[in-house]
NUGU-167554 format. One record per atom (N, C-alpha, C): x, y, z; residue in three letters. Coordinates in steps of 0.001 Angstrom, whole numbers, padded with zeros to 6 digits, always signed. Atoms other than C-alpha are relative to their C-alpha. Layout:
BEGIN
XYZALA;...
# end
This chain:
BEGIN
+000984-001085-000089MET;+008834-000199+011036MET;-001403-000586-000053MET;+001370+000507-000033ARG;+005185-000752+011862ARG;-000968+001167+000059ARG;+001054-001002-000060LEU;+002214+001433+011074LEU;-000955-000350+001128LEU;+000954+000203-001080LYS;-000189+001909+013954LYS;-001274+000771-000304LYS;+001267-000712+000155ASN;-003858+002775+013800ASN;+000010+001238+000871ASN;-000053-001269-000717SER;-004400+006345+014889SER;-001326+000714-000085SER;+001193-000833+000005ARG;-007277+008617+015869ARG;+000357+001486+000030ARG;-000415-001392-000093SER;-005216+011803+016039SER;+000001+000648-001368SER;-000126-000706+001268ALA;-004924+014471+013385ALA;+001342-000276-000638ALA;-001255+000450+000568GLY;-001347+013305+012969GLY;+001064+001081-000015GLY;-001105-000924+000067ARG;+002077+014907+013095ARG;+000181+000493-001423ARG;-000315-000542+001309GLY;+002826+017235+010210GLY;-001200+000252-000876GLY;+001206-000234+000794LEU;-000768+017421+009000LEU;-000674+001268+000503LEU;+000687-001220-000386GLU;-002331+020858+008984GLU;-001487-000273+000171GLU;+001450+000103-000152ARG;-005835+021021+010375ARG;-000663+000936-001011ARG;+000666-000857+000978PRO;-008279+022419+007798PRO;-000374+001343+000626PRO;+000344-001327-000512CYS;-008883+026146+008129CYS;-001479+000271-000199CYS;+001379-000463+000159SER;-012202+028000+008326SER;-001012-001047+000439SER;+000902+001036-000491ASP;-013907+025335+010440ASP;-001452+000477+000034ASP;+001372-000490-000148ARG;-016939+027564+010947ARG;-000740+000060-001328ARG;+000628-000121+001309ASP;-017543+027716+007169ASP;-000315-001354-000630ASP;+000133+001299+000635ARG;-017682+023983+006620ARG;-001206-000761+000536ARG;+001082+000890-000400ASP;-020452+021445+006738ASP;+000595-001109+000855ASP;-000631+000960-000897GLU;-019489+019372+009780GLU;-000428-001439-000283GLU;+000455+001356+000272GLN;-021534+016411+008614GLN;+000713-000606-001194GLN;-000608+000548+001202SER;-019703+016074+005332SER;+001519+000026+000032SER;-001446-000138+000002ASP;-016138+017162+006142ASP;+000651-000958+000992ASP;-000656+000994-000843MET;-013652+014725+007607MET;+001484-000044-000336MET;-001426+000271+000167LEU;-009905+014276+008123LEU;+000398-001035+001035LEU;-000307+001101-000923ARG;-008668+011029+009626ARG;+001332-000632-000367ARG;-001230+000761+000186VAL;-005234+009487+010054VAL;-000323-001470+000244VAL;+000349+001418-000076VAL;-005787+005799+009336VAL;+001069-000787+000739VAL;-001108+000710-000624ALA;-002359+004590+010409ALA;+001231+000881-000058ALA;-001196-000836-000053ALA;+001006+006079+011345ALA;+001174-000793+000547ALA;-001247+000545-000510ALA;+004608+005067+011911ALA;+001035+001095-000144ALA;-001046-001000+000129GLU;+007887+006919+012133GLU;+000284+000271-001478GLU;-000325-000374+001373GLY;+008184+008763+008843GLY;-001082-000210-001022GLY;+001062+000222+000981ILE;+004879+007783+007227ILE;-001362+000047+000693ILE;+001383-000020-000474GLU;+001169+008484+007747GLU;-000934-000256-001171GLU;+001047+000236+000983LEU;-001857+007238+005845LEU;-001247+000750+000443LEU;+001136-000843-000364VAL;-004838+009591+005739VAL;-001156-000186-000971VAL;+001204-000101+000818GLU;-008390+009773+004439GLU;-000664+001331+000320GLU;+000621-001303-000237ALA;-010231+013068+003981ALA;-001136+000230-000973ALA;+001141-000374+000840ARG;-013445+014503+002585ARG;-000372+001432+000331ARG;+000247-001415-000245PHE;-014156+018217+002148PHE;-000891+000618-001067PHE;+000655-000903+000930ARG;-016303+020855+000524ARG;+000715+001353+000085ARG;-000488-001359-000077GLY;-015335+024410-000285GLY;+001510+000112-000087GLY;-001418-000352+000044TYR;-011838+025700+000481TYR;+000621-000345+001352TYR;-000426+000392-001343PRO;-010531+023693+003459PRO;+001436+000367+000349PRO;-001413-000198-000291TYR;-006768+024258+003107TYR;+000497+001341-000522TYR;-000696-001203+000441SER;-005102+027674+003031SER;+001423-000394-000428SER;-001341+000314+000481ARG;-001570+027932+001652ARG;+000862-000489+001162ARG;-000820+000615-001036HIS;+000806+025743+003629HIS;+001037-000882-000676HIS;-000990+000917+000554ARG;+003686+023309+003177ARG;+000297-001115+001000ARG;-000365+001149-000821HIS;+004697+019871+004457HIS;+001508-000226-000076HIS;-001402+000400+000095ASP;+008165+018574+005277ASP;+000110-001440-000499ASP;+000045+001367+000530THR;+007172+015280+003634THR;-000419+000036-001463THR;+000680+000203+001275TYR;+006253+013975+000214TYR;-001486-000205+000290TYR;+001433+000258-000048THR;+002501+014104-000282THR;-000360-000809-001236THR;+000393+000878+001099ILE;+001226+011210-002409ILE;-001433-000426+000274ILE;+001396+000301-000297CYS;-002547+010976-002622CYS;-000779-000282-001287CYS;+000884+000326+001120GLN;-005350+009744-004853GLN;-001377+000587+000271GLN;+001357-000525-000093THR;-008610+011574-005472THR;-000978-001153-000201THR;+000919+001132+000110ILE;-011406+009076-004844ILE;-001426+000432-000330ILE;+001283-000507+000481SER;-014393+011320-005587SER;+000117+001503-000199SER;+000028-001435+000234GLY;-015137+014787-006916GLY;+001213+000512-000750GLY;-001132-000672+000643VAL;-012545+017275-008172VAL;+000816+000691+001086VAL;-000902-000591-000988GLN;-009557+018213-006016GLN;+000850+001069-000699GLN;-000761-001080+000595GLY;-008112+021623-006896GLY;+001043+000530+000957GLY;-001039-000583-000856PHE;-004909+023252-005639PHE;+000932+000863-000842PHE;-001004-000854+000615ASN;-002390+025959-006455ASN;+001380-000465+000455ASN;-001280+000645-000300TYR;+001180+024655-006675TYR;+001029+000450-001032TYR;-001101-000431+000864ARG;+004414+026073-008119ARG;-000473+000918-001137ARG;+000430-001004+000950GLY;+002673+028956-009850GLY;-001082-000416-000967GLY;+001048+000476+000913ALA;-000044+026884-011546ALA;-001192-000496+000803ALA;+001189+000577-000614HIS;-003606+025907-010752HIS;-000182-001407-000552HIS;+000120+001404+000388GLU;-003964+022117-010814GLU;-001349-000538+000467GLU;+001178+000709-000501HIS;-006957+019812-010511HIS;+000170-001483-000265HIS;-000104+001450+000061SER;-007182+016100-009908SER;-001401-000601+000002SER;+001293+000659+000107LEU;-010155+013993-011008LEU;+000029-001353+000702LEU;+000101+001292-000670ARG;-011378+010742-009536ARG;+000986-001007-000596ARG;-000962+001006+000411GLY;-008664+008088-009678GLY;+001387+000531-000250GLY;-001312-000548+000312GLN;-005813+010468-010424GLN;+000860+000141+001259GLN;-000985-000062-001073ILE;-002647+010723-008337ILE;+000595+001401+000069ILE;-000667-001277-000244VAL;-001228+013908-006824VAL;+001298-000272+000760VAL;-001285+000108-000690VAL;+002467+014097-005852VAL;+000556+001406+000209VAL;-000553-001304-000345LEU;+003765+017183-004027LEU;+001358-000186+000668LEU;-001358+000093-000528HIS;+007453+017697-003252HIS;+000057+000601+001404HIS;-000137-000587-001333PRO;+008550+018403+000343PRO;+000285+001498-000055PRO;-000232-001419-000213ASP;+008488+022039+001444ASP;-000429+000882-001174ASP;+000550-000803+001094GLU;+006591+023243-001649GLU;-001381+000509+000429GLU;+001247-000601-000457GLU;+003766+025663-000819GLU;-001157-000376-000919GLU;+001198+000365+000760HIS;+000260+024664-001896HIS;-001228+000265+000875HIS;+001252-000092-000742ASP;-003392+024996-000907ASP;-000872-001174-000412ASP;+000893+001077+000402GLY;-006456+022782-001431GLY;-001444+000425+000075GLY;+001413-000391+000014HIS;-010073+023259-002432HIS;-000777-000913-000933HIS;+000874+000793+000863ALA;-013034+021568-004063ALA;-000132+000686-001361ALA;+000129-000546+001346GLY;-013285+021989-007825GLY;-001435+000216-000427GLY;+001419-000243+000295ASN;-017099+021986-007729ASN;-000788-000047+001304ASN;+000840-000074-001204ASP;-020024+022183-005325ASP;-000148-001336+000722ASP;+000171+001323-000605ASP;-020003+018434-004672ASP;+001107-000360+000981ASP;-001101+000318-000890GLY;-016718+018540-002768GLY;+000910-001065-000587GLY;-000936+001024+000457PHE;-013935+015983-003014PHE;+000446-000845+001185PHE;-000559+000889-001015ALA;-012426+013072-001137ALA;+001299-000571-000528ALA;-001267+000592+000409TYR;-008944+011628-001170TYR;+000536-000891+001112TYR;-000767+000754-000978ARG;-006709+009138+000544ARG;+001457+000053-000440ARG;-001386-000157+000415GLY;-002975+009343+000646GLY;+000993-000268+001109GLY;-001106+000257-000909ALA;+000390+009059+002320ALA;+000883+001239+000097ALA;-001006-001023-000242TYR;+002735+011597+003868TYR;+001274-000758+000376TYR;-001182+000855-000129VAL;+006230+010106+003536VAL;+001246+000854+000214VAL;-001220-000738-000298ALA;+009489+011373+005066ALA;+000983-000118-001162ALA;-000966+000052+001105PRO;+012058+012304+002392PRO;+001146-000980+000238PRO;-001111+000909-000289ALA;+014748+010261+004172ALA;-000337-001439-000393ALA;+000405+001352+000369LEU;+012746+007070+003581LEU;-000015-000173-001523LEU;-000028+000045+001456ILE;+012298+007883-000106ILE;+001440-000075-000489ILE;-001404+000006+000404ALA;+016039+008573-000376ALA;+000631-001373+000194ALA;-000561+001328-000280GLU;+016908+005235+001227GLU;-000505-001035-001003GLU;+000561+000935+000975ALA;+014541+003308-001037ALA;+000546+000277-001398ALA;-000511-000357+001310MET;+015785+005206-004096MET;+001426-000504-000198MET;-001362+000516+000097GLU;+019381+004217-003340GLU;-000003-001485-000340GLU;+000110+001423+000320ALA;+018321+000556-003402ALA;-000435-000209-001441ALA;+000485+000128+001375LEU;+016583+001125-006752LEU;+001063+000349-001030LEU;-000934-000516+001007THR;+019352+003036-008523THR;+001435-000434+000213THR;-001362+000408-000280GLY;+022452+001713-006812GLY;+000934+001145+000317GLY;-000859-001124-000320ARG;+023717+005171-005907ARG;-000770+001016+000839ARG;+000597-001089-000767VAL;+023106+008120-003600VAL;-000186+001187-000930VAL;+000259-001129+000874GLY;+021519+011083-005341GLY;-001005+000936+000615GLY;+001013-000941-000508PRO;+019219+014064-004888PRO;-001384-000629-000011PRO;+001368+000509-000049LEU;+015594+013464-004044LEU;-000677+000148-001361LEU;+000729-000135+001275PRO;+013378+012767-007080PRO;-001074+001069+000087PRO;+001030-001031+000077PHE;+011092+015585-008168PHE;-001020-000397-001049PHE;+001069+000376+000929ALA;+007724+014791-009768ALA;-000327+001190-000887ALA;+000302-001094+000926ASN;+007467+016995-012846ASN;-001485+000123-000292ASN;+001447-000025+000151GLU;+003787+016056-013094GLU;-000637-000038+001381GLU;+000659-000005-001309ALA;+001871+017126-009994ALA;-001213-000915+000010ALA;+001179+000866+000131VAL;-001190+015214-011277VAL;+000277-000986-001123VAL;-000302+001021+001007SER;-000838+011927-013150SER;-000950-001179+000141SER;+000782+001248-000021ASN;-002403+008561-013887ASN;+000931-001207+000084ASN;-001013+001049-000039ARG;+000624+006422-013023ARG;-000492-001237+000751ARG;+000504+001227-000653PRO;-000414+002808-012289PRO;+000822-000419+001207PRO;-000840+000446-001114ARG;+002553+002169-010009ARG;-000416+000678+001311ARG;+000396-000711-001206LEU;+001508+004865-007536LEU;-001435-000336+000405LEU;+001363+000437-000318MET;-002164+003877-007795MET;+000034-001331+000743MET;-000121+001319-000628HIS;-001205+000299-006939HIS;+000568+000132+001413HIS;-000628-000154-001308ALA;+000992+001453-004058ALA;-000993+000499+001045ALA;+000984-000512-000956LEU;-001807+003443-002427LEU;-001071-001036+000308LEU;+000979+001063-000248ASN;-004322+000635-002890ASN;+000562-001030+000967ASN;-000648+001006-000835TYR;-001855-001765-001305TYR;+000184+000518+001427TYR;-000221-000587-001324ALA;-001131+000628+001570ALA;-001239-000130+000870ALA;+001227+000027-000793PHE;-004756+000722+002645PHE;-000540-001420+000173PHE;+000378+001397-000179LEU;-005181-003042+002201LEU;+000899-000692+001017LEU;-000988+000726-000798ALA;-002026-004086+004031ALA;-000200+000152+001495ALA;+000327-000193-001401GLU;-003146-002638+007370GLU;+001196-000179+000929GLU;-001096-000171-000955ALA;+000191-001917+008982ALA;+000911-001204+000189ALA;-000920+001124-000133ALA;+001997-005226+008434ALA;+001429+000498-000197ALA;-001360-000542+000072PRO;+005725-004605+009028PRO;+000657-000156-001374PRO;-000660+000213+001286LEU;+006959-006162+005781LEU;-000655+000793-001119LEU;+000684-000758+001046ALA;+004346-004256+003788ALA;+000593+001391-000153ALA;-000513-001360+000043ILE;+005950-000920+004677ILE;+001223+000084-000895ILE;-001200-000010+000840ASP;+009253-001814+002998ASP;-000365+000003-001471ASP;+000417+000072+001403SER;+007573-002773-000265SER;-000740+001264-000413SER;+000757-001214+000286LEU;+005294+000247-000044LEU;+000939+001167-000289LEU;-000943-001094+000189LEU;+008186+002696+000329LEU;+000794-000168-001289LEU;-000722+000269+001243LEU;+010064+001029-002514LEU;-000860+000367-001206LEU;+000917-000298+001096CYS;+007007+001378-004736CYS;-000248+001501-000108CYS;+000147-001458+000022PHE;+006484+005021-003738PHE;+001221+000652-000650PHE;-001226-000577+000547ALA;+010121+005805-004529ALA;+000090-000238-001507ALA;-000038+000305+001428ALA;+009925+004049-007890ALA;-001020+000828-000763ALA;+001041-000776+000665GLY;+006684+005859-008715GLY;+000383+001459-000165GLY;-000433-001397+000104VAL;+008081+009308-007933VAL;+001165+000115-000977VAL;-001135+000006+000926LEU;+011267+008423-009819LEU;-000471+000011-001452LEU;+000565+000009+001354GLU;+009134+007699-012906GLU;-000462+001380-000445GLU;+000520-001327+000318LEU;+007752+011229-012714LEU;+001091+001062-000094LEU;-001120-000931+000055ASP;+011208+012849-012553ASP;+000686-000140-001355ASP;-000540+000100+001362ARG;+012167+013543-016157ARG;+001528+000089-000028ARG;-001463-000091-000026SER;+015753+014316-015137SER;+000654-001335+000303SER;-000560+001308-000374ARG;+016175+010698-013994ARG;-000229-001058-001069ARG;+000223+000989+001049ILE;+015207+009005-017256ILE;+001339-000629-000380ILE;-001242+000700+000325GLY;+017816+006347-017960GLY;+000937-000175+001176GLY;-000850+000196-001177SER;+019147+006263-014380SER;+000440-001454+000096SER;-000500+001373-000055PRO;+021343+003178-013867PRO;-000679-000809+001086PRO;+000551+000910-000986ARG;+020037+000174-012023ARG;+001133-000872+000539ARG;-001073+000819-000561PRO;+022175-001910-009661PRO;+000091-001349-000701PRO;-000226+001281+000675ALA;+023722-004957-011288ALA;+000133-001100+001044ALA;-000236+001129-000872GLY;+023899-008446-009820GLY;-001237-000445+000751GLY;+001101+000583-000746LEU;+021385-010776-008232LEU;+000561-000854+001130LEU;-000450+000745-001183HIS;+021578-012599-004914HIS;-000986-001130+000305HIS;+000987+001061-000193PRO;+019594-015847-005220PRO;+000108-000706+001347PRO;-000162+000695-001285ALA;+021078-017441-002087ALA;-000600+000825+001128ALA;+000557-000876-001034ALA;+020123-014433+000035ALA;-001519-000029-000037ALA;+001451+000052+000143VAL;+016583-014470-001339VAL;-000536-001348+000491VAL;+000429+001335-000428ALA;+016334-018230-000722ALA;-000053-000091+001522ALA;+000002+000040-001471ARG;+017254-017762+002954ARG;-001196+000782+000556ARG;+001162-000779-000447ALA;+014596-015062+003349ALA;-001288-000768-000263ALA;+001208+000754+000372ARG;+012039-017227+001572ARG;-000209-001173+000955ARG;+000117+001125-000935GLU;+012779-020183+003866GLU;-000581+000460+001343GLU;+000550-000518-001252LEU;+012075-018028+006917LEU;-001481+000309-000152LEU;+001407-000321+000227LEU;+008793-016795+005431LEU;-000844-001264-000118LEU;+000714+001273+000108ASP;+007770-020378+004591ASP;-000212-000632+001376ASP;+000050+000682-001301ALA;+008547-021640+008077ALA;-000811+000773+001032ALA;+000613-000831-001036GLU;+007101-018717+010043GLU;-001111+000881-000559GLU;+000977-000834+000695PHE;+004255-017505+007825PHE;-001090+000539+000918PHE;+001144-000367-000834ALA;+001731-017289+010681ALA;+000310+001095+001014ALA;-000325-001055-000956ARG;+003611-014741+012781ARG;+000491+001247-000728ARG;-000455-001263+000566SER;+004577-011121+012203SER;+001523+000005-000065SER;-001449-000005+000205ILE;+008079-011070+010734ILE;+000443+001420-000340ILE;-000469-001365+000197HIS;+010042-007824+010848HIS;+001169+000045-000993HIS;-001057-000188+000991SER;+012466-006432+008309SER;+001362-000399+000545SER;-001307+000300-000581SER;+015384-006815+010710SER;+000300-001493-000027SER;-000207+001448+000044GLU;+014875-010587+010768GLU;+000414-000454-001387GLU;-000366+000367+001366LEU;+014996-010849+006988LEU;+001371+000562-000370LEU;-001342-000552+000231GLU;+018024-008546+006905GLU;+001055-000919+000604GLU;-000968+000853-000695ALA;+019768-010846+009400ALA;+000249-001305-000757ALA;-000184+001297+000664VAL;+019138-014080+007474VAL;+000505+000153-001434VAL;-000390-000172+001407SER;+019724-012632+003998SER;+001323+000724-000171SER;-001202-000809+000144GLY;+022586-010229+004653GLY;-000192+001210-000891GLY;+000307-001144+000854LEU;+020844-007576+002520LEU;-000809+001024+000779LEU;+000851-001020-000602SER;+019276-004268+003493SER;-001448-000259-000387SER;+001424+000295+000221ARG;+015461-004253+003637ARG;-000453+000402-001399ARG;+000439-000431+001320PHE;+015027-002279+000406PHE;+000676-000811-001103PHE;-000683+000848+000987THR;+017665-004255-001493THR;-000641-001379-000044THR;+000653+001310-000033LEU;+016047-007492-000326LEU;-001361+000054-000681LEU;+001326-000097+000623ALA;+012574-006278-001372ALA;+000131-000005-001519ALA;-000199-000045+001453ARG;+013887-005521-004866ARG;+000485-001348-000531ARG;-000525+001295+000409GLN;+015858-008776-005106GLN;-001073-001088+000085GLN;+001053+000991-000189PHE;+012916-010795-003795PHE;-000981+000035-001165PHE;+000924-000116+001142ARG;+010632-009439-006506ARG;+000642-000529-001274ARG;-000691+000469+001202ALA;+013254-010188-009158ALA;+000020-001524-000070ALA;-000113+001465-000020HIS;+013521-013839-008066HIS;-001340-000707+000185HIS;+001237+000686-000382VAL;+010055-014640-006711VAL;-001224+000584-000704VAL;+001095-000612+000737GLY;+007864-012233-008650GLY;-000974+000782+000848GLY;+000873-000756-000891THR;+006316-010560-005626THR;+000826+000497+001171THR;-000710-000536-001159SER;+007241-008771-002407SER;+000027-001017+001135SER;+000000+000897-001162PRO;+008197-010540+000848PRO;-001333+000007+000745PRO;+001269-000068-000728HIS;+004984-009299+002452HIS;-001098-000764-000718HIS;+001053+000710+000731ARG;+002699-010547-000294ARG;+000279-001501-000050ARG;-000351+001419-000027TYR;+004592-013837-000405TYR;-000483-000628+001311TYR;+000447+000512-001292GLN;+003889-014292+003314GLN;-001525-000079+000059GLN;+001466+000007+000015ILE;+000228-013352+002855ILE;-000527-001182-000801ILE;+000471+001116+000830MET;-000160-015922+000075MET;+000236-001342+000685MET;-000213+001236-000767ARG;+001361-018619+002305ARG;-001091-000150+001061ARG;+001086+000040-000984ARG;-001180-017692+004989ARG;-001318-000396-000654ARG;+001250+000312+000687LEU;-004017-017817+002486LEU;-000047-001459-000439LEU;-000038+001406+000422ALA;-002916-021208+001137ALA;-000287-000914+001192ALA;+000238+000799-001203PHE;-002848-022591+004679PHE;-001459+000097+000427PHE;+001385-000200-000438ALA;-006230-021066+005583ALA;-000972-000684-000951ALA;+000881+000638+000978ARG;-007790-022342+002368ARG;-000059-001514+000234ARG;-000021+001433-000292GLN;-006683-025857+003232GLN;-000793-000313+001259GLN;+000766+000211-001230ARG;-008141-025498+006724ARG;-001505+000102-000264ARG;+001415-000094+000368LEU;-011449-024390+005202LEU;-000468-001292-000651LEU;+000352+001273+000658ARG;-011448-027507+003023ARG;-000207-001114+001019ARG;+000070+001050-001019GLN;-010968-029580+006158GLN;-001108+000234+001013GLN;+001169-000221-000836GLY;-014022-028042+007819GLY;+000124+001065+001059GLY;-000135-001067-000981ASP;-012627-025205+009932ASP;-000944+001153-000311ASP;+000751-001230+000197ARG;-014794-022156+010437ARG;+000958+001086-000490ARG;-000884-001063+000485PRO;-013424-019044+008657PRO;+000735+000733+001114PRO;-000657-000716-001096ALA;-012703-017330+011984ALA;+001159-000815+000573ALA;-001060+000855-000534ASP;-010677-020324+013208ASP;+001155-000115-000998ASP;-001046+000081+001025ALA;-008810-020656+009903ALA;+000811+001284-000045ALA;-000680-001296+000023ALA;-008003-016944+009984ALA;+000980+000115+001160ALA;-000851-000117-001183ALA;-006612-017078+013515ALA;+001214-000913-000102ALA;-001101+000950+000092GLU;-004515-020182+012880GLU;+001013+000400-001062GLU;-000898-000425+001081ALA;-003074-018689+009686ALA;+000776+001263+000345ALA;-000732-001181-000412GLY;-001994-015524+011488GLY;-000628+001321-000363GLY;+000675-001252+000317PHE;-004552-012955+010312PHE;-000534+000639+001285PHE;+000421-000725-001196ALA;-005629-010260+012771ALA;-001399-000397+000433ALA;+001362+000410-000299ASP;-009289-011251+012548ASP;-000645-000499-001292ASP;+000671+000564+001173GLN;-011857-012719+010170GLN;-000184+001044-001100GLN;+000183-001044+001008ALA;-012496-009381+008446ALA;+001292+000235-000782ALA;-001310-000159+000639HIS;-008774-008978+007733HIS;+000254-001149-000969HIS;-000137+001198+000834PHE;-008663-012524+006382PHE;-000879+000099-001238PHE;+000935-000065+001125SER;-011721-011948+004181SER;+000443+001013-001050SER;-000467-001007+000960ARG;-010293-008779+002625ARG;+001149-000523-000848ARG;-001126+000539+000755TRP;-007059-010487+001661TRP;-000431-001156-000891TRP;+000472+001141+000774PHE;-008857-013632+000490PHE;-000653+000478-001298PHE;+000683-000504+001186LYS;-011076-011667-001892LYS;+000960+000713-000932LYS;-000981-000683+000838ALA;-008168-009545-003104ALA;+000852-000996-000786ALA;-000851+000998+000655ALA;-006199-012702-003945ALA;-000766-000895-000960ALA;+000721+001024+000761TYR;-008917-015007-005313TYR;-001267+000490-000676TYR;+001175-000540+000667GLY;-011796-012757-006323GLY;-001323-000455+000587GLY;+001224+000427-000670LEU;-014333-014319-003936LEU;+000263-000082+001498LEU;-000147+000047-001448THR;-014983-014437-000216THR;+000288-001429+000456THR;-000185+001362-000510PRO;-014043-017406+001999PRO;-001280-000831-000065PRO;+001257+000742+000065MET;-017738-018369+002179MET;-000355-000343-001439MET;+000214+000307+001408GLY;-018005-018118-001595GLY;+000864-001158-000453GLY;-000894+001108+000304PHE;-015018-020405-001873PHE;-000558-001315+000535PHE;+000550+001214-000588LEU;-016626-022905+000488LEU;-001212-000501-000777LEU;+001168+000415+000790ARG;-019844-022879-001548ARG;+000434-000698-001280ARG;-000511+000646+001212LEU;-017870-023697-004695LEU;+000594-001366+000317LEU;-000574+001284-000424GLU;-015999-026426-002839GLU;-001102-001041+000187GLU;+001088+000943-000265ARG;-019247-028006-001683ARG;-000693-000408-001286ARG;+000617+000322+001286ALA;-020769-027781-005157ALA;+000866-000968-000774ALA;-000907+000905+000700GLY;-017681-029464-006560GLY;-000046-001399+000553GLY;+000065+001336-000596ARG;-017909-032314-004088ARG;-001292-000715-000392ARG;+001278+000606+000378VAL;-021596-032883-004902VAL;+000056-000492-001443VAL;-000096+000401+001403LEU;-020934-032940-008643LEU;+000931-001190-000150LEU;-000930+001119+000085GLY;-018003-035259-008092GLY;-000649-001309+000436GLY;+000654+001220-000480SER;-020146-037705-006152SER;-001015-000517-000995SER;+000968+000415+001011GLU;-022562-037747-009092GLU;+000667-000385-001319GLU;-000706+000407+001208GLY;-019875-038651-011578GLY;+000383+001150-000883GLY;-000382-001157+000803GLY;-019275-035101-012767GLY;+001400+000436+000349GLY;-001301-000506-000369LEU;-016452-032991-011417LEU;+000650-000926+001032LEU;-000713+000819-000961THR;-013781-034929-009543THR;+000745+000827+001017THR;-000648-000865-000967ASP;-012351-031927-007761ASP;-000685+001350-000019ASP;+000633-001315-000064ALA;-013540-028545-006627ALA;+000760+001002-000855ALA;-000682-001030+000750PRO;-012780-025497-008742PRO;+000991+000718+000881PRO;-001056-000641-000768GLN;-009523-023875-007607GLN;+000142+001453-000398GLN;-000251-001385+000334PRO;-009191-020114-007382PRO;+001403+000178-000550PRO;-001313-000255+000580VAL;-006333-018813-009475VAL;+000859+000694+001030VAL;-000898-000678-000915GLY;-003299-017787-007459GLY;+000606-000905+001008GLY;
# end
C-alpha cells in the first residue's frame, strides 16, 4: 500500500456545510495523501463547519490549534490543542469551533478492515472492532502515530507500522479489551531475513510484499516482530540506514542534495526533515559541527567530530 499526494477533497470526506457563512481566507480542508483505505487530512475552520454526519471509517485526529467541539453519542465533547479525537465508524457527529478563534486539526480516516487486520496481528485472534471509550484523550501512542504519518510522506513500509500503531492506540482506549492476550512466540530468523533485505536495498522503495516473501510473515506480524527484535519498525530501520549512508557522504564532501539522492530520499527537503527528526540538527548544522571538530583536532584538541546520537 502506498499513500499518494492528493489535491481532491477525498473519498468519504464530507465537504463543510454553510460555505457562504465562512471566512474563505481562513477556512481550509486538504487531503494531504491518500491510499486504498486511508486518507491523511489537514483542516482549519471557524464557526460551525460540519453539520451532523457519519463516516464509514475510523476518524483519528489531533487538534493543533484552538478548541474543536463536537456532539457525539449524546454528549458534547471538546478537544484542546494537542489532544486526540477518536470516532468510531458510522457514529453520527458534527463539528464546530469552541471559540471565536476557530480551530485546526490534522488526522487520518482509516478503513475498519485495516484496523481489524492489524488488531489480529496484535492480539493473535480475530475479534470485534475496538471501540474508543474516550472520544478525547491524551494518549502518546496515537499522538506519535499521527506525527509519524505526516513525517513519513507516503513511504510504503511506513503505512504498515502506522496502521499497527493506530490499532494499538484504539485498543488502549477500549476498556473491554483490557488484558487481551498477546500472541506468543518470536521469529528471529524471519526478522533477520527482512533486516538483510533492508540493509542491502536501503536506497530503494521496498514494499510490504517483498518483506512478506523473504520473511514468511504477514506485514503486520512482521512489523510487530521486527520491533520486538530490532527496537523499531522496518520503515524507520530503513530510514536510519539511509541517514547513516548520507551522513557518511556528507563527511566525504558531497553536497546535501547529492547525498540525499544517492541515499534514496525523494529530495533534499525530505532528507532534511528526516535528518533533523533523527539527530536534532539539519544536515548543514551537522556539517558545521564536523568542520569545527576537524579544526579543533588539527590544533591538538578534539580528535574526532561530535557524533549525533542515533
